[in-house]
All heavy atoms as a GROMACS GRO file, in nm:
protein
  616
    1MET      N    1   2.166   1.775  -1.461
    1MET     CA    2   2.244   1.819  -1.574
    1MET      C    3   2.228   1.970  -1.586
    1MET      O    4   2.118   2.022  -1.580
    1MET     CB    5   2.194   1.749  -1.700
    1MET     CG    6   2.268   1.788  -1.825
    1MET     SD    7   2.429   1.712  -1.844
    1MET     CE    8   2.387   1.542  -1.856
    2VAL      N    9   2.336   2.039  -1.604
    2VAL     CA   10   2.336   2.183  -1.628
    2VAL      C   11   2.388   2.206  -1.768
    2VAL      O   12   2.494   2.156  -1.805
    2VAL     CB   13   2.426   2.257  -1.526
    2VAL    CG1   14   2.439   2.403  -1.562
    2VAL    CG2   15   2.373   2.241  -1.385
    3ALA      N   16   2.313   2.280  -1.848
    3ALA     CA   17   2.355   2.313  -1.984
    3ALA      C   18   2.392   2.460  -1.989
    3ALA      O   19   2.320   2.546  -1.937
    3ALA     CB   20   2.244   2.285  -2.083
    4SER      N   21   2.506   2.490  -2.047
    4SER     CA   22   2.551   2.628  -2.064
    4SER      C   23   2.619   2.641  -2.200
    4SER      O   24   2.633   2.543  -2.272
    4SER     CB   25   2.649   2.666  -1.952
    4SER     OG   26   2.775   2.609  -1.975
    5VAL      N   27   2.663   2.761  -2.232
    5VAL     CA   28   2.733   2.780  -2.359
    5VAL      C   29   2.866   2.707  -2.359
    5VAL      O   30   2.923   2.680  -2.464
    5VAL     CB   31   2.753   2.930  -2.391
    5VAL    CG1   32   2.621   2.997  -2.417
    5VAL    CG2   33   2.829   3.000  -2.281
    6ASP      N   34   2.916   2.672  -2.241
    6ASP     CA   35   3.043   2.600  -2.228
    6ASP      C   36   3.028   2.449  -2.233
    6ASP      O   37   3.127   2.376  -2.231
    6ASP     CB   38   3.113   2.640  -2.098
    6ASP     CG   39   3.150   2.786  -2.095
    6ASP    OD1   40   3.186   2.840  -2.201
    6ASP    OD2   41   3.140   2.847  -1.988
    7GLY      N   42   2.905   2.399  -2.234
    7GLY     CA   43   2.882   2.255  -2.238
    7GLY      C   44   2.778   2.212  -2.138
    7GLY      O   45   2.706   2.293  -2.081
    8GLU      N   46   2.772   2.081  -2.115
    8GLU     CA   47   2.678   2.023  -2.019
    8GLU      C   48   2.756   1.961  -1.904
    8GLU      O   49   2.861   1.899  -1.926
    8GLU     CB   50   2.590   1.918  -2.086
    8GLU     CG   51   2.496   1.978  -2.188
    8GLU     CD   52   2.403   1.875  -2.247
    8GLU    OE1   53   2.418   1.754  -2.221
    8GLU    OE2   54   2.313   1.916  -2.321
    9PHE      N   55   2.704   1.980  -1.783
    9PHE     CA   56   2.774   1.934  -1.664
    9PHE      C   57   2.677   1.861  -1.572
    9PHE      O   58   2.564   1.906  -1.552
    9PHE     CB   59   2.834   2.054  -1.588
    9PHE     CG   60   2.918   2.142  -1.676
    9PHE    CD1   61   2.862   2.252  -1.740
    9PHE    CD2   62   3.051   2.114  -1.696
    9PHE    CE1   63   2.939   2.333  -1.822
    9PHE    CE2   64   3.129   2.194  -1.778
    9PHE     CZ   65   3.073   2.304  -1.841
   10LEU      N   66   2.720   1.750  -1.518
   10LEU     CA   67   2.639   1.672  -1.426
   10LEU      C   68   2.660   1.726  -1.285
   10LEU      O   69   2.773   1.742  -1.239
   10LEU     CB   70   2.679   1.524  -1.431
   10LEU     CG   71   2.600   1.432  -1.340
   10LEU    CD1   72   2.453   1.432  -1.378
   10LEU    CD2   73   2.657   1.292  -1.346
   11ILE      N   74   2.550   1.758  -1.217
   11ILE     CA   75   2.557   1.799  -1.078
   11ILE      C   76   2.464   1.711  -0.996
   11ILE      O   77   2.368   1.656  -1.048
   11ILE     CB   78   2.521   1.948  -1.058
   11ILE    CG1   79   2.378   1.975  -1.101
   11ILE    CG2   80   2.618   2.038  -1.133
   11ILE    CD1   81   2.327   2.112  -1.061
   12ARG      N   82   2.492   1.698  -0.871
   12ARG     CA   83   2.412   1.610  -0.786
   12ARG      C   84   2.320   1.687  -0.690
   12ARG      O   85   2.254   1.630  -0.607
   12ARG     CB   86   2.504   1.518  -0.707
   12ARG     CG   87   2.587   1.429  -0.798
   12ARG     CD   88   2.633   1.305  -0.724
   12ARG     NE   89   2.717   1.223  -0.808
   12ARG     CZ   90   2.671   1.131  -0.892
   12ARG    NH1   91   2.542   1.113  -0.905
   12ARG    NH2   92   2.754   1.058  -0.964
   13THR      N   93   2.315   1.817  -0.704
   13THR     CA   94   2.231   1.900  -0.619
   13THR      C   95   2.085   1.888  -0.662
   13THR      O   96   2.055   1.905  -0.781
   13THR     CB   97   2.275   2.048  -0.630
   13THR    OG1   98   2.414   2.057  -0.603
   13THR    CG2   99   2.197   2.136  -0.534
   14PRO      N  100   1.993   1.859  -0.569
   14PRO     CA  101   1.851   1.853  -0.605
   14PRO      C  102   1.804   1.989  -0.657
   14PRO      O  103   1.852   2.094  -0.613
   14PRO     CB  104   1.782   1.819  -0.474
   14PRO     CG  105   1.889   1.760  -0.388
   14PRO     CD  106   2.017   1.825  -0.429
   15ILE      N  107   1.709   1.987  -0.748
   15ILE     CA  108   1.664   2.111  -0.813
   15ILE      C  109   1.606   2.210  -0.712
   15ILE      O  110   1.626   2.331  -0.725
   15ILE     CB  111   1.567   2.083  -0.929
   15ILE    CG1  112   1.554   2.207  -1.016
   15ILE    CG2  113   1.434   2.033  -0.878
   15ILE    CD1  114   1.497   2.182  -1.152
   16THR      N  115   1.538   2.163  -0.610
   16THR     CA  116   1.482   2.255  -0.510
   16THR      C  117   1.593   2.325  -0.432
   16THR      O  118   1.582   2.443  -0.401
   16THR     CB  119   1.389   2.182  -0.412
   16THR    OG1  120   1.457   2.070  -0.355
   16THR    CG2  121   1.263   2.134  -0.481
   17GLU      N  122   1.699   2.253  -0.402
   17GLU     CA  123   1.813   2.311  -0.332
   17GLU      C  124   1.886   2.411  -0.423
   17GLU      O  125   1.926   2.520  -0.379
   17GLU     CB  126   1.908   2.200  -0.288
   17GLU     CG  127   2.016   2.245  -0.192
   17GLU     CD  128   2.101   2.127  -0.148
   17GLU    OE1  129   2.044   2.021  -0.116
   17GLU    OE2  130   2.224   2.142  -0.145
   18LEU      N  131   1.903   2.375  -0.548
   18LEU     CA  132   1.968   2.464  -0.644
   18LEU      C  133   1.886   2.591  -0.662
   18LEU      O  134   1.941   2.702  -0.661
   18LEU     CB  135   1.986   2.392  -0.777
   18LEU     CG  136   2.056   2.470  -0.888
   18LEU    CD1  137   2.198   2.509  -0.846
   18LEU    CD2  138   2.060   2.388  -1.016
   19ALA      N  139   1.756   2.579  -0.678
   19ALA     CA  140   1.669   2.695  -0.696
   19ALA      C  141   1.677   2.789  -0.576
   19ALA      O  142   1.675   2.912  -0.593
   19ALA     CB  143   1.526   2.650  -0.719
   20ALA      N  144   1.689   2.735  -0.456
   20ALA     CA  145   1.698   2.818  -0.335
   20ALA      C  146   1.828   2.899  -0.331
   20ALA      O  147   1.834   3.003  -0.266
   20ALA     CB  148   1.687   2.730  -0.212
   21GLN      N  149   1.931   2.853  -0.402
   21GLN     CA  150   2.060   2.922  -0.403
   21GLN      C  151   2.069   3.029  -0.513
   21GLN      O  152   2.161   3.109  -0.513
   21GLN     CB  153   2.173   2.822  -0.423
   21GLN     CG  154   2.188   2.722  -0.312
   21GLN     CD  155   2.290   2.615  -0.344
   21GLN    OE1  156   2.380   2.635  -0.424
   21GLN    NE2  157   2.274   2.499  -0.283
   22LEU      N  158   1.972   3.030  -0.604
   22LEU     CA  159   1.977   3.121  -0.719
   22LEU      C  160   1.881   3.239  -0.698
   22LEU      O  161   1.782   3.228  -0.627
   22LEU     CB  162   1.939   3.046  -0.847
   22LEU     CG  163   2.032   2.932  -0.885
   22LEU    CD1  164   1.972   2.851  -0.999
   22LEU    CD2  165   2.170   2.984  -0.922
   23ASP      N  166   1.910   3.350  -0.764
   23ASP     CA  167   1.826   3.470  -0.759
   23ASP      C  168   1.692   3.441  -0.827
   23ASP      O  169   1.689   3.416  -0.947
   23ASP     CB  170   1.899   3.585  -0.829
   23ASP     CG  171   1.820   3.713  -0.832
   23ASP    OD1  172   1.707   3.718  -0.779
   23ASP    OD2  173   1.873   3.811  -0.887
   24PRO      N  174   1.580   3.448  -0.754
   24PRO     CA  175   1.450   3.417  -0.814
   24PRO      C  176   1.406   3.519  -0.920
   24PRO      O  177   1.317   3.490  -0.999
   24PRO     CB  178   1.354   3.415  -0.695
   24PRO     CG  179   1.422   3.496  -0.590
   24PRO     CD  180   1.570   3.480  -0.613
   25GLN      N  181   1.466   3.636  -0.922
   25GLN     CA  182   1.436   3.733  -1.027
   25GLN      C  183   1.506   3.697  -1.158
   25GLN      O  184   1.464   3.740  -1.264
   25GLN     CB  185   1.479   3.874  -0.983
   25GLN     CG  186   1.408   3.924  -0.861
   25GLN     CD  187   1.258   3.938  -0.883
   25GLN    OE1  188   1.214   3.977  -0.990
   25GLN    NE2  189   1.179   3.904  -0.782
   26GLN      N  190   1.613   3.619  -1.148
   26GLN     CA  191   1.694   3.584  -1.265
   26GLN      C  192   1.668   3.442  -1.315
   26GLN      O  193   1.680   3.414  -1.434
   26GLN     CB  194   1.842   3.599  -1.232
   26GLN     CG  195   1.935   3.584  -1.348
   26GLN     CD  196   1.919   3.696  -1.450
   26GLN    OE1  197   1.896   3.810  -1.415
   26GLN    NE2  198   1.927   3.662  -1.576
   27PHE      N  199   1.634   3.351  -1.225
   27PHE     CA  200   1.614   3.209  -1.259
   27PHE      C  201   1.472   3.166  -1.224
   27PHE      O  202   1.421   3.199  -1.118
   27PHE     CB  203   1.714   3.122  -1.183
   27PHE     CG  204   1.856   3.141  -1.226
   27PHE    CD1  205   1.933   3.242  -1.169
   27PHE    CD2  206   1.912   3.062  -1.324
   27PHE    CE1  207   2.064   3.262  -1.209
   27PHE    CE2  208   2.042   3.081  -1.366
   27PHE     CZ  209   2.118   3.182  -1.307
   28ARG      N  210   1.411   3.090  -1.315
   28ARG     CA  211   1.276   3.039  -1.293
   28ARG      C  212   1.272   2.890  -1.321
   28ARG      O  213   1.333   2.843  -1.416
   28ARG     CB  214   1.176   3.107  -1.386
   28ARG     CG  215   1.161   3.255  -1.368
   28ARG     CD  216   1.056   3.287  -1.262
   28ARG     NE  217   1.059   3.426  -1.227
   28ARG     CZ  218   0.996   3.523  -1.290
   28ARG    NH1  219   0.925   3.495  -1.396
   28ARG    NH2  220   1.005   3.647  -1.249
   29GLN      N  221   1.195   2.821  -1.239
   29GLN     CA  222   1.171   2.680  -1.267
   29GLN      C  223   1.058   2.674  -1.368
   29GLN      O  224   0.957   2.742  -1.354
   29GLN     CB  225   1.133   2.605  -1.139
   29GLN     CG  226   1.123   2.457  -1.160
   29GLN     CD  227   1.118   2.378  -1.031
   29GLN    OE1  228   1.127   2.434  -0.921
   29GLN    NE2  229   1.104   2.249  -1.044
   30VAL      N  230   1.075   2.592  -1.472
   30VAL     CA  231   0.974   2.582  -1.576
   30VAL      C  232   0.918   2.440  -1.589
   30VAL      O  233   0.820   2.418  -1.660
   30VAL     CB  234   1.028   2.629  -1.713
   30VAL    CG1  235   1.068   2.775  -1.706
   30VAL    CG2  236   1.142   2.543  -1.762
   31HIS      N  237   0.983   2.347  -1.522
   31HIS     CA  238   0.942   2.207  -1.526
   31HIS      C  239   0.998   2.143  -1.400
   31HIS      O  240   1.084   2.201  -1.335
   31HIS     CB  241   0.998   2.140  -1.652
   31HIS     CG  242   0.920   2.021  -1.695
   31HIS    ND1  243   0.946   1.895  -1.646
   31HIS    CD2  244   0.818   2.007  -1.783
   31HIS    CE1  245   0.864   1.810  -1.701
   31HIS    NE2  246   0.784   1.875  -1.785
   32ARG      N  247   0.955   2.025  -1.366
   32ARG     CA  248   1.004   1.964  -1.241
   32ARG      C  249   1.154   1.940  -1.242
   32ARG      O  250   1.215   1.931  -1.136
   32ARG     CB  251   0.930   1.835  -1.210
   32ARG     CG  252   0.957   1.724  -1.308
   32ARG     CD  253   0.873   1.604  -1.273
   32ARG     NE  254   0.893   1.504  -1.376
   32ARG     CZ  255   0.926   1.379  -1.351
   32ARG    NH1  256   0.940   1.338  -1.227
   32ARG    NH2  257   0.943   1.296  -1.449
   33SER      N  258   1.214   1.934  -1.360
   33SER     CA  259   1.358   1.911  -1.367
   33SER      C  260   1.432   2.020  -1.444
   33SER      O  261   1.545   1.999  -1.486
   33SER     CB  262   1.384   1.776  -1.432
   33SER     OG  263   1.334   1.777  -1.564
   34THR      N  264   1.369   2.138  -1.463
   34THR     CA  265   1.430   2.241  -1.545
   34THR      C  266   1.420   2.380  -1.482
   34THR      O  267   1.311   2.426  -1.450
   34THR     CB  268   1.363   2.247  -1.684
   34THR    OG1  269   1.361   2.116  -1.741
   34THR    CG2  270   1.437   2.341  -1.777
   35LEU      N  271   1.535   2.444  -1.470
   35LEU     CA  272   1.544   2.586  -1.432
   35LEU      C  273   1.602   2.660  -1.551
   35LEU      O  274   1.687   2.606  -1.621
   35LEU     CB  275   1.640   2.606  -1.313
   35LEU     CG  276   1.600   2.553  -1.178
   35LEU    CD1  277   1.719   2.556  -1.083
   35LEU    CD2  278   1.487   2.636  -1.121
   36VAL      N  279   1.559   2.785  -1.573
   36VAL     CA  280   1.616   2.863  -1.682
   36VAL      C  281   1.665   2.998  -1.630
   36VAL      O  282   1.610   3.053  -1.535
   36VAL     CB  283   1.516   2.886  -1.798
   36VAL    CG1  284   1.477   2.755  -1.864
   36VAL    CG2  285   1.394   2.962  -1.753
   37ASN      N  286   1.769   3.048  -1.695
   37ASN     CA  287   1.821   3.181  -1.669
   37ASN      C  288   1.747   3.275  -1.763
   37ASN      O  289   1.759   3.266  -1.885
   37ASN     CB  290   1.972   3.184  -1.696
   37ASN     CG  291   2.033   3.318  -1.666
   37ASN    OD1  292   1.966   3.420  -1.663
   37ASN    ND2  293   2.164   3.317  -1.645
   38LEU      N  294   1.668   3.366  -1.708
   38LEU     CA  295   1.584   3.454  -1.790
   38LEU      C  296   1.665   3.546  -1.881
   38LEU      O  297   1.614   3.594  -1.982
   38LEU     CB  298   1.491   3.535  -1.701
   38LEU     CG  299   1.389   3.453  -1.622
   38LEU    CD1  300   1.307   3.542  -1.531
   38LEU    CD2  301   1.300   3.372  -1.714
   39ALA      N  302   1.791   3.570  -1.848
   39ALA     CA  303   1.876   3.652  -1.934
   39ALA      C  304   1.899   3.586  -2.070
   39ALA      O  305   1.932   3.654  -2.167
   39ALA     CB  306   2.010   3.678  -1.866
   40TRP      N  307   1.880   3.455  -2.077
   40TRP     CA  308   1.901   3.380  -2.202
   40TRP      C  309   1.771   3.348  -2.274
   40TRP      O  310   1.770   3.284  -2.378
   40TRP     CB  311   1.979   3.252  -2.174
   40TRP     CG  312   2.121   3.283  -2.140
   40TRP    CD1  313   2.170   3.317  -2.016
   40TRP    CD2  314   2.231   3.288  -2.229
   40TRP    NE1  315   2.304   3.342  -2.025
   40TRP    CE2  316   2.344   3.324  -2.155
   40TRP    CE3  317   2.245   3.264  -2.365
   40TRP    CZ2  318   2.470   3.338  -2.212
   40TRP    CZ3  319   2.370   3.277  -2.422
   40TRP    CH2  320   2.480   3.314  -2.346
   41LEU      N  321   1.658   3.394  -2.219
   41LEU     CA  322   1.529   3.369  -2.281
   41LEU      C  323   1.516   3.453  -2.408
   41LEU      O  324   1.525   3.575  -2.405
   41LEU     CB  325   1.416   3.404  -2.184
   41LEU     CG  326   1.274   3.381  -2.234
   41LEU    CD1  327   1.250   3.234  -2.264
   41LEU    CD2  328   1.174   3.432  -2.132
   42GLU      N  329   1.497   3.384  -2.520
   42GLU     CA  330   1.485   3.451  -2.649
   42GLU      C  331   1.339   3.476  -2.687
   42GLU      O  332   1.307   3.575  -2.749
   42GLU     CB  333   1.554   3.367  -2.756
   42GLU     CG  334   1.569   3.436  -2.888
   42GLU     CD  335   1.657   3.355  -2.980
   42GLU    OE1  336   1.606   3.258  -3.040
   42GLU    OE2  337   1.776   3.388  -2.991
   43GLY      N  338   1.253   3.385  -2.647
   43GLY     CA  339   1.112   3.402  -2.680
   43GLY      C  340   1.029   3.285  -2.633
   43GLY      O  341   1.082   3.186  -2.583
   44THR      N  342   0.899   3.298  -2.649
   44THR     CA  343   0.805   3.193  -2.612
   44THR      C  344   0.711   3.169  -2.729
   44THR      O  345   0.696   3.253  -2.817
   44THR     CB  346   0.722   3.232  -2.489
   44THR    OG1  347   0.642   3.345  -2.520
   44THR    CG2  348   0.809   3.262  -2.369
   45ARG      N  349   0.647   3.054  -2.728
   45ARG     CA  350   0.542   3.026  -2.825
   45ARG      C  351   0.444   2.926  -2.765
   45ARG      O  352   0.479   2.851  -2.675
   45ARG     CB  353   0.599   2.973  -2.957
   45ARG     CG  354   0.638   2.830  -2.956
   45ARG     CD  355   0.665   2.774  -3.097
   45ARG     NE  356   0.710   2.637  -3.084
   45ARG     CZ  357   0.630   2.530  -3.083
   45ARG    NH1  358   0.500   2.545  -3.095
   45ARG    NH2  359   0.680   2.409  -3.071
   46ARG      N  360   0.324   2.930  -2.814
   46ARG     CA  361   0.223   2.831  -2.776
   46ARG      C  362   0.196   2.743  -2.896
   46ARG      O  363   0.188   2.791  -3.009
   46ARG     CB  364   0.094   2.900  -2.733
   46ARG     CG  365   0.110   2.967  -2.598
   46ARG     CD  366  -0.026   2.979  -2.532
   46ARG     NE  367  -0.013   3.038  -2.402
   46ARG     CZ  368  -0.008   2.968  -2.289
   46ARG    NH1  369  -0.016   2.837  -2.292
   46ARG    NH2  370   0.005   3.029  -2.173
   47ASP      N  371   0.182   2.614  -2.872
   47ASP     CA  372   0.151   2.523  -2.982
   47ASP      C  373   0.000   2.511  -2.998
   47ASP      O  374  -0.077   2.579  -2.928
   47ASP     CB  375   0.221   2.388  -2.963
   47ASP     CG  376   0.173   2.310  -2.842
   47ASP    OD1  377   0.069   2.346  -2.783
   47ASP    OD2  378   0.240   2.212  -2.806
   48GLU      N  379  -0.042   2.424  -3.089
   48GLU     CA  380  -0.185   2.410  -3.118
   48GLU      C  381  -0.266   2.357  -3.000
   48GLU      O  382  -0.387   2.374  -2.994
   48GLU     CB  383  -0.207   2.321  -3.242
   48GLU     CG  384  -0.149   2.182  -3.232
   48GLU     CD  385   0.002   2.176  -3.257
   48GLU    OE1  386   0.062   2.270  -3.310
   48GLU    OE2  387   0.061   2.074  -3.220
   49ALA      N  388  -0.199   2.296  -2.904
   49ALA     CA  389  -0.265   2.247  -2.783
   49ALA      C  390  -0.253   2.347  -2.667
   49ALA      O  391  -0.283   2.314  -2.553
   49ALA     CB  392  -0.206   2.112  -2.741
   50SER      N  393  -0.206   2.468  -2.696
   50SER     CA  394  -0.188   2.577  -2.599
   50SER      C  395  -0.079   2.551  -2.496
   50SER      O  396  -0.076   2.616  -2.392
   50SER     CB  397  -0.320   2.609  -2.527
   50SER     OG  398  -0.410   2.668  -2.618
   51ARG      N  399   0.011   2.457  -2.524
   51ARG     CA  400   0.126   2.437  -2.435
   51ARG      C  401   0.228   2.547  -2.463
   51ARG      O  402   0.246   2.590  -2.577
   51ARG     CB  403   0.189   2.300  -2.458
   51ARG     CG  404   0.100   2.187  -2.412
   51ARG     CD  405   0.164   2.055  -2.443
   51ARG     NE  406   0.178   2.046  -2.589
   51ARG     CZ  407   0.156   1.939  -2.661
   51ARG    NH1  408   0.124   1.827  -2.603
   51ARG    NH2  409   0.169   1.940  -2.792
   52LEU      N  410   0.295   2.591  -2.357
   52LEU     CA  411   0.394   2.697  -2.369
   52LEU      C  412   0.533   2.637  -2.384
   52LEU      O  413   0.570   2.543  -2.314
   52LEU     CB  414   0.389   2.787  -2.245
   52LEU     CG  415   0.479   2.910  -2.244
   52LEU    CD1  416   0.440   3.007  -2.355
   52LEU    CD2  417   0.473   2.979  -2.109
   53TRP      N  418   0.611   2.694  -2.477
   53TRP     CA  419   0.747   2.650  -2.504
   53TRP      C  420   0.840   2.771  -2.497
   53TRP      O  421   0.802   2.881  -2.536
   53TRP     CB  422   0.757   2.588  -2.644
   53TRP     CG  423   0.676   2.464  -2.657
   53TRP    CD1  424   0.543   2.454  -2.682
   53TRP    CD2  425   0.724   2.330  -2.643
   53TRP    NE1  426   0.505   2.322  -2.686
   53TRP    CE2  427   0.614   2.244  -2.662
   53TRP    CE3  428   0.850   2.275  -2.617
   53TRP    CZ2  429   0.625   2.106  -2.656
   53TRP    CZ3  430   0.860   2.138  -2.611
   53TRP    CH2  431   0.750   2.054  -2.630
   54LEU      N  432   0.963   2.751  -2.449
   54LEU     CA  433   1.062   2.857  -2.440
   54LEU      C  434   1.174   2.834  -2.540
   54LEU      O  435   1.221   2.722  -2.556
   54LEU     CB  436   1.124   2.862  -2.299
   54LEU     CG  437   1.030   2.878  -2.181
   54LEU    CD1  438   1.112   2.880  -2.052
   54LEU    CD2  439   0.946   3.002  -2.194
   55ARG      N  440   1.217   2.943  -2.605
   55ARG     CA  441   1.336   2.940  -2.690
   55ARG      C  442   1.446   3.010  -2.614
   55ARG      O  443   1.430   3.124  -2.570
   55ARG     CB  444   1.310   3.013  -2.822
   55ARG     CG  445   1.221   2.940  -2.917
   55ARG     CD  446   1.210   3.010  -3.052
   55ARG     NE  447   1.194   3.153  -3.045
   55ARG     CZ  448   1.079   3.218  -3.026
   55ARG    NH1  449   0.967   3.149  -3.012
   55ARG    NH2  450   1.073   3.349  -3.023
   56MET      N  451   1.558   2.939  -2.598
   56MET     CA  452   1.672   2.994  -2.526
   56MET      C  453   1.783   3.027  -2.625
   56MET      O  454   1.810   2.949  -2.717
   56MET     CB  455   1.722   2.894  -2.420
   56MET     CG  456   1.616   2.847  -2.322
   56MET     SD  457   1.538   2.976  -2.226
   56MET     CE  458   1.671   3.028  -2.122
   57ARG      N  459   1.845   3.142  -2.608
   57ARG     CA  460   1.957   3.182  -2.693
   57ARG      C  461   2.067   3.077  -2.686
   57ARG      O  462   2.102   3.030  -2.578
   57ARG     CB  463   2.013   3.316  -2.642
   57ARG     CG  464   2.027   3.418  -2.746
   57ARG     CD  465   2.068   3.552  -2.693
   57ARG     NE  466   2.047   3.571  -2.552
   57ARG     CZ  467   2.136   3.625  -2.469
   57ARG    NH1  468   2.251   3.667  -2.513
   57ARG    NH2  469   2.109   3.640  -2.342
   58GLY      N  470   2.120   3.038  -2.800
   58GLY     CA  471   2.230   2.944  -2.804
   58GLY      C  472   2.191   2.798  -2.801
   58GLY      O  473   2.276   2.711  -2.805
   59HIS      N  474   2.061   2.768  -2.794
   59HIS     CA  475   2.014   2.630  -2.792
   59HIS      C  476   1.911   2.609  -2.904
   59HIS      O  477   1.818   2.689  -2.918
   59HIS     CB  478   1.952   2.593  -2.657
   59HIS     CG  479   2.053   2.588  -2.547
   59HIS    ND1  480   2.131   2.477  -2.523
   59HIS    CD2  481   2.092   2.680  -2.458
   59HIS    CE1  482   2.213   2.502  -2.422
   59HIS    NE2  483   2.191   2.625  -2.381
   60ALA      N  484   1.928   2.504  -2.980
   60ALA     CA  485   1.841   2.478  -3.094
   60ALA      C  486   1.703   2.429  -3.053
   60ALA      O  487   1.603   2.463  -3.116
   60ALA     CB  488   1.907   2.376  -3.187
   61SER      N  489   1.696   2.350  -2.947
   61SER     CA  490   1.567   2.293  -2.908
   61SER      C  491   1.492   2.386  -2.813
   61SER      O  492   1.551   2.469  -2.745
   61SER     CB  493   1.587   2.156  -2.843
   61SER     OG  494   1.665   2.168  -2.728
   62GLU      N  495   1.360   2.370  -2.811
   62GLU     CA  496   1.275   2.447  -2.722
   62GLU      C  497   1.251   2.368  -2.593
   62GLU      O  498   1.254   2.246  -2.593
   62GLU     CB  499   1.142   2.478  -2.789
   62GLU     CG  500   1.154   2.568  -2.908
   62GLU     CD  501   1.020   2.596  -2.973
   62GLU    OE1  502   0.940   2.501  -2.986
   62GLU    OE2  503   0.997   2.710  -3.011
   63LEU      N  504   1.223   2.441  -2.486
   63LEU     CA  505   1.196   2.378  -2.357
   63LEU      C  506   1.047   2.390  -2.326
   63LEU      O  507   0.990   2.499  -2.335
   63LEU     CB  508   1.275   2.448  -2.246
   63LEU     CG  509   1.426   2.443  -2.257
   63LEU    CD1  510   1.488   2.533  -2.151
   63LEU    CD2  511   1.476   2.301  -2.244
   64PRO      N  512   0.985   2.280  -2.284
   64PRO     CA  513   0.844   2.288  -2.247
   64PRO      C  514   0.828   2.350  -2.108
   64PRO      O  515   0.913   2.333  -2.021
   64PRO     CB  516   0.801   2.140  -2.244
   64PRO     CG  517   0.926   2.066  -2.209
   64PRO     CD  518   1.038   2.143  -2.273
   65VAL      N  519   0.720   2.423  -2.090
   65VAL     CA  520   0.685   2.478  -1.959
   65VAL      C  521   0.567   2.396  -1.908
   65VAL      O  522   0.464   2.387  -1.977
   65VAL     CB  523   0.647   2.627  -1.968
   65VAL    CG1  524   0.607   2.680  -1.831
   65VAL    CG2  525   0.762   2.708  -2.026
   66SER      N  526   0.582   2.336  -1.790
   66SER     CA  527   0.471   2.256  -1.739
   66SER      C  528   0.357   2.347  -1.692
   66SER      O  529   0.377   2.464  -1.662
   66SER     CB  530   0.518   2.165  -1.625
   66SER     OG  531   0.544   2.240  -1.509
   67ARG      N  532   0.239   2.292  -1.685
   67ARG     CA  533   0.122   2.370  -1.644
   67ARG      C  534   0.140   2.432  -1.507
   67ARG      O  535   0.088   2.540  -1.481
   67ARG     CB  536  -0.003   2.281  -1.645
   67ARG     CG  537  -0.051   2.249  -1.784
   67ARG     CD  538  -0.172   2.165  -1.780
   67ARG     NE  539  -0.134   2.033  -1.726
   67ARG     CZ  540  -0.206   1.925  -1.733
   67ARG    NH1  541  -0.324   1.930  -1.789
   67ARG    NH2  542  -0.163   1.811  -1.685
   68ALA      N  543   0.215   2.367  -1.421
   68ALA     CA  544   0.237   2.419  -1.285
   68ALA      C  545   0.315   2.550  -1.285
   68ALA      O  546   0.309   2.626  -1.188
   68ALA     CB  547   0.309   2.315  -1.201
   69PHE      N  548   0.390   2.578  -1.393
   69PHE     CA  549   0.475   2.697  -1.396
   69PHE      C  550   0.438   2.798  -1.503
   69PHE      O  551   0.502   2.903  -1.514
   69PHE     CB  552   0.622   2.654  -1.414
   69PHE     CG  553   0.672   2.568  -1.301
   69PHE    CD1  554   0.688   2.431  -1.318
   69PHE    CD2  555   0.700   2.623  -1.177
   69PHE    CE1  556   0.733   2.351  -1.214
   69PHE    CE2  557   0.743   2.544  -1.073
   69PHE     CZ  558   0.761   2.407  -1.090
   70VAL      N  559   0.334   2.773  -1.581
   70VAL     CA  560   0.293   2.864  -1.688
   70VAL      C  561   0.260   3.003  -1.633
   70VAL      O  562   0.290   3.105  -1.694
   70VAL     CB  563   0.173   2.806  -1.767
   70VAL    CG1  564   0.108   2.911  -1.856
   70VAL    CG2  565   0.219   2.688  -1.849
   71HIS      N  566   0.201   3.008  -1.515
   71HIS     CA  567   0.162   3.137  -1.457
   71HIS      C  568   0.280   3.233  -1.439
   71HIS      O  569   0.263   3.354  -1.439
   71HIS     CB  570   0.089   3.116  -1.323
   71HIS     CG  571   0.180   3.069  -1.214
   71HIS    ND1  572   0.218   2.937  -1.201
   71HIS    CD2  573   0.241   3.137  -1.114
   71HIS    CE1  574   0.298   2.926  -1.096
   71HIS    NE2  575   0.315   3.045  -1.042
   72LEU      N  576   0.401   3.180  -1.428
   72LEU     CA  577   0.520   3.264  -1.411
   72LEU      C  578   0.554   3.343  -1.537
   72LEU      O  579   0.629   3.440  -1.531
   72LEU     CB  580   0.640   3.178  -1.372
   72LEU     CG  581   0.628   3.102  -1.241
   72LEU    CD1  582   0.748   3.010  -1.221
   72LEU    CD2  583   0.615   3.198  -1.124
   73PHE      N  584   0.497   3.304  -1.651
   73PHE     CA  585   0.530   3.367  -1.777
   73PHE      C  586   0.414   3.448  -1.835
   73PHE      O  587   0.424   3.503  -1.943
   73PHE     CB  588   0.577   3.261  -1.878
   73PHE     CG  589   0.706   3.199  -1.837
   73PHE    CD1  590   0.708   3.087  -1.756
   73PHE    CD2  591   0.826   3.255  -1.875
   73PHE    CE1  592   0.827   3.030  -1.714
   73PHE    CE2  593   0.946   3.200  -1.834
   73PHE     CZ  594   0.946   3.088  -1.753
   74LYS      N  595   0.304   3.459  -1.764
   74LYS     CA  596   0.188   3.535  -1.813
   74LYS      C  597   0.222   3.682  -1.833
   74LYS      O  598   0.177   3.744  -1.927
   74LYS     CB  599   0.072   3.523  -1.715
   74LYS     CG  600   0.019   3.383  -1.705
   74LYS     CD  601  -0.109   3.370  -1.778
   74LYS     CE  602  -0.164   3.230  -1.750
   74LYS     NZ  603  -0.235   3.177  -1.859
   75ALA      N  604   0.303   3.740  -1.746
   75ALA     CA  605   0.336   3.883  -1.754
   75ALA      C  606   0.443   3.912  -1.857
   75ALA      O  607   0.471   4.027  -1.886
   75ALA     CB  608   0.379   3.933  -1.617
   76MET      N  609   0.506   3.811  -1.913
   76MET     CA  610   0.615   3.833  -2.007
   76MET      C  611   0.565   3.847  -2.149
   76MET      O  612   0.469   3.801  -2.191
   76MET     CB  613   0.716   3.718  -2.000
   76MET     CG  614   0.780   3.707  -1.865
   76MET     SD  615   0.898   3.576  -1.863
   76MET     CE  616   1.041   3.668  -1.812
   0.00000   0.00000   0.00000
């Protein structure tokens, strides 16, 4: 599933294949099934259990960052 400001779209491309086609400076994997466009990143927060969450512009819900990908956001 791809979510954008234009809606949600079903795609059949595996996430690893999709990630290989995108600019790694612009797109980051944050979970086993989630890639984000950093241009739309509004902010981050840590909860009481120290889990990292992303707020994306134009989306009400936050996205969890899995432990495997937290290191990608340490410099931000």
